[in-house]
C-alpha positions, 0 to 999 in steps of 0.5 A: 382267073376263075371268077368265084362267088360265095353264097353263105350266111356264116361270116366266119366261113366267108372270112376264111374263104377270103383269106384262102383265096388271097393265097391263090392268084388264079381265083378271084372272089367277085362277090359274097352273099348271105341270102340266096335271093340276093345272090340270084339277083346279082348273078346276071351282072357278075359273070361268075364262073363258079359259085360256092353254095351253102345248103342252109340259107336263111331265106331259101333251101340251098337245093332249090336255089341250086336248081334255080341257078342251074336253070338260069345260068347253066354256064355257072359251075356250082360247088355245094359247101355244107356241113351235111355229109349225108348221101341223100343231101349230096345226091340231091344237090348233084341232081339239081345241077351242082358239079362239086361237093365239099364239106365245110371242114375240108382242108383249104387245098381241097376247096381250092382244088374243087374250084379248079376242077369244076372250072375245067368242066369236071366233077369234084367230090371232096374225100369225105363226100366220096366216102359217104357216097361209097358207103351209102346204103340207100342210094335211091333216096332223093330229097324232094324240092319244096317251095318257100311257102310249103316250108312255111306251112310245114313249119307251122304245122310242125309247131302244132297249129291247126289249118285255120291257124296256119291260114291266119298266120300266113294270110292265106285261105284254109283251102290253100293250106290244105292244098299245100299239105296235100302237095307235100304228102305227094312230094314225100310219097307218104299219106300223112303230114306227120311223116312229112315233118319227120322226113323233112326234119331228117333231110334238114329242110326244117 
């Protein structure tokens, strides 16, 4: 049986996948987690073969978590499970270690097939994802990886807070805020924080 873990914060999605797996005797659901760091702590004890990973999680960016899981558990096959079908998002997940990508509204048989395919050490892209990749006009775009703290800083700046206000709210120094600001501009390859906010919003990092 293919030991599978779900990381998704939507109960409806989890319940739907549980029902789907119950009809597939070769797939065993051995854990489901609503938070990324919770799953990361559990994985060493689960011996999972496949992880279905949502990109939007309440505590960590799914792209960053994908990279961390790939680093710590290279034997685990990761399938991105997302509402996003933008080429930049798909490309970034694949670059960070995912070997499969399935849109959440894909037919159940595609999700089951994705698990079977990646478990046999092959890549799987659902039909909608393949079309998005084929139609992509900006194949060079890669979404930068940002830390949780950088995301917090960027979110507060986007709300209009000053450097001092951000520092006060996060209990860090203004110098540290400025360092995060500079690092974010470097990661997004722009020269102002407004452009960072726009790109981060476009990439659904905020």
